[in-house]
N, C-alpha and C positions, 0 to 999 in steps of 0.2 A: 499736685505739683509743691516741692519745698518751696521756701521762701526765706531770703534774705533781706531784712530789712533795715536799711539805711535810712537815718534821719539828717536832713540838711537844713541848715539856718535856724535852728532849735536855739542855739546860744549865741546869735550873732550871725552877721553877714558871712557866709563861705563857711561856717561851721559844720563838722560834720561827727555823728554819733553813729559808730557801727559797732557791732559785736566783735569782739576778739578772736572769737572761733565759731567754725560752722561746720557740719557735718553732713552729709548727702550721699546716695548711693544712685539718685537720676538725675535728669535735668532739672535745674532751678531758676528762679528768677530773682534778681537783684533788684528788691523795690526800691527806688527811689520816693522817698516821701519830703516834701519841699514845704518847711513851716514859715516861709517868708519869700522875700523877691526870688524874682526869674534866677536861674542860676545853671550855669554848664558845669555838667561834671565828665569825668575823664575816668575810665575805667581798665584796668590792666591788670592781666596774670601774668604771675612771675614765669620764668622759662620751665620748671617743674610741672606747675599746673596746668601750663599751656597744652603739655603733651596727652593730657586726657581731657580738657574742657576748652570750651570754644565760645567767644564773644563775636557776634558778628560785628558790630560798629562799638568801636571805643567812647566816642563823644556823645553828650547825651544833654539836650535841653529838656529841663524841668520847669514847667508853668510856677507864675506865683500859687501859693499855697495848694500845687497840685501834687499829684503822684505820676510815676511813670515805671511800669517793670520793663526789665532786660532782662532776656533768656540768656541761659547759660547753657548750652548743649555739653552734653558728656558722650565721650567714645568708650566703647567696650573695655575693661581691662577685668584683672585675676586678682592683683593686689591692690592696696590701697595706696593712693598718692595723697602728700599734704605739700600745699605750695600757698602764696599769699596773693590775695586779691588786694590792689591797689585802689584806691578812692582817692578823688584829688581834685578841687575845686579851686576859683579864683585862680586860674592859668598855674597852679600847681603852691599857690601860696599857702594852702591847708591841704593834709594827707594824711590818710587813714587805712589803716592795714587791719584785712581779717586774715586770718589761716584759716582756709578750707581744706578739708579732708575730704576727699571723693573713694568712697567705698565701694570693694565690687559690688555687683547688682545681687541682689537678693535672689533665689531660686523663685523663678515662675511659677503661680500656682496652678497656671494653666498647662503647664508644661509636663509630659508625662515621662517617667524616668524608665529605662527599657535596659531589663537583666535577661539573665538564662532563663529564667522560669515560664518568660512568654514564648520560648522556643520548645518547650513541651506540651504535648495537648492537654486540654482542659476538661474535655468531654473524653468518653470511653467512643470506641470506632464504631461505627454503626452495624448492628447486627446483619449478618447475610441474610438475603430475602429467602423466604420459604420457595417451595417451589409453586404453589398456588401463585404467589405472588410474582414470580418470575413467568410463567403462562402469561399470567394477566397484562403483566407490563409489555409481552411479546406480542400479545397479540393487539394491545391499543397501538404499539408502534407500528406494525406491520399493517394494520387495517383490516387483519383476519376478524374483528371483532362483528363484522356485518355476517360474515360466512358463519360464525358460530352461532348468531340469534336466529338464523333461517336454519342452520340444523337443527337447533333446539325445537324450534316452532315445527320443523317438520318432524321429529322424535315426537314429540309431543303427540301431535295431529296422529300419527300411526299408531302410539300406543291407546288412544282413545277410540279409533276405526277397529283396533284387534280386540280391544276389550269389548266393544258394542257388537262385534259380528262374530266374535267367539271363534273366530278361521285360523285353521293353521297356516294357511298361506299367507294371509294378512299380517300375524304375528313374523314370519321368516322375512315378508317384507319390510316390516321395523327395523327387524336386526340388521338388515341391510343398509337402511338410512341410516342407522345407528354407526354403525361400521364405516361408512361413507364420511360422516361428519367427524369421526375419531382420526380418521386419515386426512380430511381437510384442515381441522386442526393442527397435525402433526405437521404439515407440509406449509401452513402458515407461520408457524411456530419457529421453523428452521431458515427462512426465507427471511 
C-alpha cells in the first residue's frame, strides 16, 4: 500500500511538512508522524479528489512523538483525477496542501484477457472410434461382457473337446456354440 508521509511539529508547534505532490493508483495511507507535542490534525479532500477518494474520518489525534496512519479509499475510475489534500493543525492556524493524482488502476496480473482466439478449438477433434472400440463400448455399456466371456469359454471348451475326440459331431456342435455366441453378442450390442 502506498504512503503519503506528513511530518508534524518538526519545526515548532503545529508545523506541517508535507510533500507538494503524490501519485498513486491504489488505496493509500496518509501517515501522520508527530515529532513533538500531541496534536489534532484535520484532513480534507477537495471537491475533485473526493469524487474518487474517501477518508472515513477527517479529524485525527496524534500522540506526542507518535505516528498515526489514516486510510484513504479509492473508487474505480478509467481516467486520472488530480485534486488537493488539505492538512490543517492548530484549528486551522497552520495549513499545508498536497496535490494528489489518482491514476487508473494498473492491469491486474491475475486477470485473464479473453479474445476470439479462445473460441477456436485448440486441439484436433477426437478420432472416430474403431469398430472394435465401438463393440467393446457397447458390450461394456449393455452388460453383455458376461455373455461374451461365457461364450468364449464355451467355444474354447468345444474346440478342445473336438480336437481331443476328433469327432465330426463334436466339431459341428462347436460350430453351433460359436454361432450362438455371435448371435448373442449381436443382440447384446443392439440393445
